[in-house]
C-alpha positions, 0 to 999 in steps of 0.5 A: 459381668453382672450385666452379661449374666442379666442379659443372658437370663433375659434372652431365655425368657419364653424358653420352655420348662423342663426338669433337669433341662439344660437346652433352651430349645428343649426346656430349662429348669431353674438350675438350667436358667442359671447355667445358661445365663452364666455361660452367656457371660463366659462361665464354663463351670459344671452344672449339677444334675440328678436332683429332685424337684423338692428336697435338698439342704439349703446349706449343701446347695449353697456350698455348691454355689460357693465352690463355683462363684463368689458371694454376691449381694443381690445385684443385677446379674447375681444368682439367687437362691430362695426357700420357696416352701418346705423342703423346696429350693428355687434359683433365679437370676437378678435382672433390672426390675425383677428376676428371671426364673423357670416357672414350673406352673407356667411351664416356661421361663419368665421375668418376674418383676419386683422382689420375690416374697420367697425367703432368700438363702443367698446370692452369688456372682460370676467374676470371670473365673469359671 
């Protein structure tokens, strides 16, 4: 399943950024990238909406991931959650050689090589339930 999630994420590179975006043609945010990549592997879970760009408790967001996915270990295809600044969380998908995420500054979905220097909160994976 991990390879299918990673392939789904890589297919999104270049899509425009849009807060609360869920459609690659119109724009995605980090949760939109995660949801679209998981859907490419067959996941049919509910995607959260109505959240702010900044804020949110890491434990509460992690609990939402725990309810939908199994805990991972930062392997290819895993969904990652990072603390990128005070009160700011960010999600991504691990792919070979880096991560795929929605970059608000670049206004598009990108593949970022290497290991991000952001503080990790957790990793989750899709195991076929959904």
